[in-house]
N, C-alpha and C positions, 0 to 999 in steps of 0.2 A: 138832459143832459147835454149841455152844447159846448164848446171850446174854439171862439174865434181867434184867426191870429191873419197873420201877415198875407193876404191872400189867399188863406189856408183855412180850415175849419173841422171839427169833427164833432157829430152827433152821434151818440146812445140813447136808443129807444128802448124803453121794455114795453113789450107788449103783450106780456101775459105771461102765465106760469108756467113752466114746461110739464109738470106733472099735476094739474089744478085738483084731482079728486086723491090724491095719493095720502095714506095715510101714514106713511112710514117719512121721519123727520130731515134725512138728508135727501131724501126724491122730493120733499117738499118747497126746499130751498134753490132751485134752481128756477131761473127768470130766463122768459126767450128774449131777446136782443135784436136789434138791427143797429148797424152801426154805417155810416156813412163819413166816411175823410173825401174829402177835396184837398188837393192841395195845386200847385203849378203845373199842371203838365198831366194828372191822373186824380181819379175820382175812381171810388173804390166803396160799392155797395153791394154788402152782407150779413147774412143773419148767424147766430152764435146762440150760446147758452150761457148764461154768469150764474156763478152764487151769490146770493145774499150777500151773503160775509164782504163780498169784493167790495162793495159799494163803501160801508162803515169804515174799511181801512182806508180809502181814498181820502175820506169825509174828515178822518185822524188827521191827514196827511197835510191837508192844506190849512186845517183848525191850528196844526205845530207852525205850518209857515206862515200864518198871518197874524197871530197871538204872540208866537216864540220867536220871530223873524229867523226862524229855519229857513235855509236856503234852495230844500228841494223837497217837492211833492211827487210822489210817486203814486201809479195805478197798475195795479198785476191782476192776472185770475187766474185763478183756480188751474185752469184748463190750459193756461198760457197761450191764449190762441190772442189778446189783445194786450199788448205793454205800453205803457205812457209816465213818461219821468221829466219833470221840470226844474228847472235850476233858476233859481232868480240870480239875476248879476247887477252891477252896482250902478247901473242907468234907467231900474225901474220896470226891466222887461222880464218875462220868461220866455227860457230858452226851450221849449221840448223835443224829446227825444223819444222814438217809439217804433211799435211794428205792430203789425195785423197778419193773422195766418189763418190761411181758408184752404180748403177744411181746417177747424182745427186737429193737432198732432204731425203728422207729415206734410201739411197744406203748402201752397205758394206761400211765402211769405214778404211783406212789402216793408221795407225800412224805411221813416221817416224823420223830416224836423224842420221845424218852422218859429216861431217868434208870435208871443202874443204881448198884452200891456198889463202890468200888475193885477190891474182890479176884474181883469176876468177870473182870477181867484177867488172872491168875492162872490160871483155870480154861480160860479159851480160849485161853490160854498151852499150857496142855497136853493140851486137845484137837487144836489144829492140829499138837503134836508127833506124836499118832498119829495125824491123818488123813497129814500128811506122808510117815509111816512107811508106811503102809498101802498108799498110792496113789505113792510115789515121787515125790513133791514137789521 
């Protein structure tokens, strides 16, 4: 999943299940992810774990923005290690704000903001559909 904006980008790549052999429903829902954030003056690259349920909620938020002309999209994780909120403005761009915390819990926190074109929502939607199909979200 990748979001590109004004000299900025966020990439979240799933590289495996956290507990691939677990028979416990809860434990089997965790995914290992690599998060790469590039902003003017900053580059952040770290690993974390997201719950499979985090991705469908983001997908629904994007679909509401596209289909119902809702002006906001939101991605938040169960562990609160990553947050992203986009507000669609009247010019057809999306103003993003967010934060990343590493390590999860009481680690260092990077807050950020940038803009992207509206069409990036469609690309995000397609990326999330593929991700959810691959990882049974």
